[in-house]
N, C-alpha and C positions, 0 to 999 in steps of 0.2 A: 503615537503622535502622528497626525496626518502630515504628509508632505504636500503642501499646497502647490509646489512647483509642478506637480504631475497632473493636477486637475485639468481635464480637457485635452491632455496630450494623447497622441496616437502611437500606440506601442504594438510591435510584433514580437511575439515570443515563439521561437521554434521549439518543438516538443514541449508545448506549454500546458499539457494536460496530465502529466504524471511526474511523480517525484519532485525534484527540485524545481522543475519547470512549472508544475502545478502551483507550488508555493509562490513562485515569482508572479505568476499570472494573478493569483488571488490578492497578493499585496498591491499590485498595480491597480486592480479594480477597486480595492478598498481605499485607495488614495485618489480616486476620481478619474482615472485614466480610461480611455477607450482602448479596447484590446482586439488584436487579431491573434487567435490561438491556433497555431499549427499543431497537427497531430499526425501520427502514422498509424497507430492502432487503438488509441484511447478515445474513440469517438464519443462514447457515452459521457465520459467526464468532461471532454471538450465542450459538448453541448450544454452540460450542466453549468459550466463556468460562463458560457455565453449567455445563458438565461439569467444567471446571477447578476451579470453586468447590466443587461438590458432592464432587469427589474429595478436597478438602481438609477435608471435614466441615462445610462451610458451606451455608446455604440459598441457592438461586439460582433465578431464573426468567427466561426470555427472552420478551418480549411485543412483538408487532408492532403498528403503528398509525400512522395519519396524524394527527399532532397538530394540524394546522390544522382538524380536525374535533372539535368540542367533545365529542361522544359518545365518540370514541376516547381522548381525554385522560382523561375520567372513568373509562372502562373500565380504562385503564392503571393508574390509582391504585387502583381497587378490586381488581384482580387482584394488584397488588403487595402490598397489605396482607393480602389473603387468604392469599398464599403465605408472606410473611415474618412476618406477625403484627402488625406496626406499622411506622411510618416515622420514622426519626430525621433523615435527611439527603436533600435533593433537589438533584441536579445538573442544571441546565437547560442542556444542551449542544447540543441540536438547532438547526440553522441552516444557511443556505446563501447564497452570493452569487447563485446561479442562473445568471446570465450578466452580461457587462459591457454596459451600455447607457448612452450619453450622454443628456443632458437632451433633446436634439432628437429622439432615438429613443424616448423614454419614453412608454409607453402605460399607461393606468390599470390595465389588467388585470395587466401585469407589476409595476407598483408595488405593487398590493395583494397579489400573490402573494408578493413578497419580505417585505412587512410581516407577512403571515400566517405565513409559515414561521419568521421570526426573532423576532417580537414577540407576535403574537396567540396562537400556540401556547404560548409561555411563560406567558402569562396564564392560559390554559385549564388547563395542568398545575398551576401554582402554586395557583390557586383551588381545584382539586379536592384538592390535597395539604394545604393549610393546616390544615383541621380535624384531620387525623391528626397533623401536626407539633405542633399545639397540645396534644395529649394528653401530650406529654413536657414536663418542666420546662425542658429545654434541647433545642433542635433547630436545624437550620442549613440554609440554602439558598445555593448558589453558582451564579451566572449567568455564562454565557460571553459576554463582550462581544468587543471587538476593538480593536486599535490604530487601525483605520479609523474607529472611533467617536470617537476622540480627534482624529485628524489629517484625516479626510475621505477617506482611501484614495486609490488611484490612479484615473486617469480611467476612467469606466465603472462605478465603484462607488457612484454617488450613492444609489441605493435601499438598498443593503447598508449603507453607512456611516451613513446616516441611521437605519436600524433599530438598528444597534449602538450609536450614540450615545444612542438612546432607552433602551436597556437600562441605561446608566449612571444615567440619571435614574430609571428604573423601580426599580433596586436601592436607590437612596437613599430613594425614596418608600415602598417596601415595607418597608424596615428600620424606618421610623418607625411604620408601621401594624402590623407583626407583632411588634415589640419587646415590647409588654406581654404577649403570649402565650408569650414565651420563645423565639421564633425569630429568630435572627440571619440577616441577608441581606447577602451580599457578592458581588462580581464579580471576574473576572479579565479582563484585556484583552491577549491575546497579539498579538505582532508577527509577524514572518516565521517561521513554523513549517514547516520543510520535511519532506518524507517523508509528507505527507498527501494524500489525494485532492483536497482543496480546492485546494492550490497546484499539484498535478500537473495539474489541470484549468484553473485560472484564471491561473496565473503562468508567464510564459516564463522560460527559463533566464537570458536576458539581464537581465530585470527582477530576478530573484532575486539574480544576481551583483552588480548595481548596488546593490541594497538592502543586501546583506551587506557590501559595501565601506564603507557609511556607518555601520555598527553599531560603536560604540566597542569592544566586546570581540571584534570581527572574526570573528564566526561567526553563522550563523542559529540559530534555536531548534529544538528537537525536541519531540515530544509528551510525553516524560517531564518536560521542563522545566515544562510547563503542569500536568501531572498532580500533580507534587509540591506546587505552589502551591495547587491546588484542594484537595488532601488537608489541607494545613495549615489553610486557612480553614474547611473543613468540620469538621475534628476539634476545633477550638477552640469546640465547640458550647456550652461554658460560659464562653466568653471575653468580652472587652470590645470586640472588633472587629466593627462592624456598619455597613452603609451605605458601606463602603469598596470601592474598586476597586484591585486589585493589577496593576500594569503589568509585563508579561513580554516585554521587547523588546530586551534587551541594552544598554539605555541610549540607544537612538536617539531616544527621546522620554520626557521625564519632566516632572512638574508637581507 
């Protein structure tokens, strides 16, 4: 079913050309939105999605950048607004586990790298985007957290889980700060989402099978499960939901 609230809206999706981000981008395009697709390494797919949107008569741009660099984050927002004209919705999707490391193997350089990729980059992008979002009477931000931010993740995810847990608090704090300007801020916390490079890289089949067996609805999630939830939170830009985190995990964890 099409979400008519999104038709003609201008959306920026960070890391919008692979995995969950790709699904989010495609769902926005299919619902009539104009999109700015940020990518770091997925240039081919980003440009395919751009063409897909333009062929539908919508505005689209694909922009590369290392969002751990403040200058790249600022440039991303400026080029987005230059192409689309304004900004209604920001999806902060960029992030990575990088590698599994236990506490005893943790080095400061690795810790800071994970925090910068998952958390600092989000702050850079949001700070640059906020004045443009404020120009609308209603605007919306959706941050990608993780079930690991709720439960702590599997062994070796200490830095990643900590950064994702911080995003839950970041979302609540930002919703309070940006509420008066008309910007709602929410998050989603996906559980086991198979078929993405994240789990293909960092999760063994045995671990995925064991986790799936513990999920009440007896299946893992997929990228479309997350994209639908993100679109709902984003499109309720004139709604009453803010500071909330929507858990997408098949019932394996709830609170």
